[in-house]
C-alpha positions, 0 to 999 in steps of 0.5 A: 036382194034381201035374203028371204029364206029364213029358217024357223029357230034360226039360232046363230051357232056362233057366226064366226068368220070362216071362208071355206077353201078360199077362192081357189078351192071353191072355184076348183070345185065349181070347175070340176062340177062344170066339167061333169054337168049333163047337157040339160044341166049345162043349159039350165045353169047357163040360162040362170047365170047368163054371162056369169061363170060357174067357177066365178060365182062359187064364192058368192056365199062368202062375198055377201056375208058382210052385207047387212041384207044377208046377215041371216045366212051367216050360219049357213056355212057350217055345222056344229054337231055334238062330238063322238056320234056314230053314223046313225046318231049323226043322221038323227041329229041332222034330221032333228036340228032345225037351226040354220046350218049348212045341211038345212040351208043346202036342202032349202036352196035345192028345193027352191031350185026345183020350184017351177014358179020361183022368180028369176032373182030368187032362182039365181040366189038359190043356184049360187048358194047351192054351188057354194054350200056344197063346197063348204060342207066338204071342208072338214073344219066346217063340220066341227066344234062350236067351242073353238069356232071350227078350229079358228081358236086353235092357233098353230104356226104353219109354213113359218107363219102364224095361223090356225087349224081352220085357216090351214084347211081353208087355204094353207094346204091349197096354196102350197102348190101355187096352182090357179083354180084352172090348173088345180081342176085340171090336176084333180079332175082325173076321177074314174067313172066308178068313183063318180058313180059311187060318190054321186050315189051317196046322200048328203048325210054321208057327205057331212059325216065324212067331214065330221070324221075327218075333223075329229081326226084333225083335232086329235092330231094337233092336241098339245101342238103349237106348230106344224112342220114340213110333213103336214102337207104330204101327210094330208094332201090326199085328204084335201084333194079328195074332198075337193074332188068329191065336192065337184063331182057331187055338185055336178050330180046334184045339179044333174038331178035337179035339171034332169 
């Protein structure tokens, strides 16, 4: 299927190669979300996916990017706002930026899911993209700077290997424990009811602003550095784990709302 969801002023914001959270991260997010779907949402999602499983379709957005038919989705995976914005400035930026970024793409795909007369193929595409994009925007380096391609140009040695800031947050931290996605979902799906309610009440602007603030912190930490030592994982594991938890819980909340 050729993607028909074209944005006005669909300027590519530097469509560089990035795959947020890697396979394990995306599937962990989707598994946590699956665990928290309402009965109605579970039936609706199953009706759309058929024999496909939610965790296994979570990487769809990355898998199609090398296909010419989906070239216009390249910039859907990230957001490159100006630096040093406060929350109100950030919210204004989101509302006035009409380019094809992760915020506008998620809103558009969610709207598509709510349409009663959308055809089966487009509904399936929209659902798979919603599952993927919620994961993307919770990866801090997907809400960062265009000039260094979301941290891809910030070369760092990590775990005695050449890497970069973006890759470390895509997969480096996640691979540290050697978990499968089911093991990671089991380990992380221990969120209190109060936290679930709080996180699902936050709007998408806040989801993105959280990533924006974290990426700003991560940039500052590596200024002037060429390598990261053994302390980087324990100092940042809480951050990446909570981003994955929030992504899963919020994805479930979004789908529960769509299919309520």
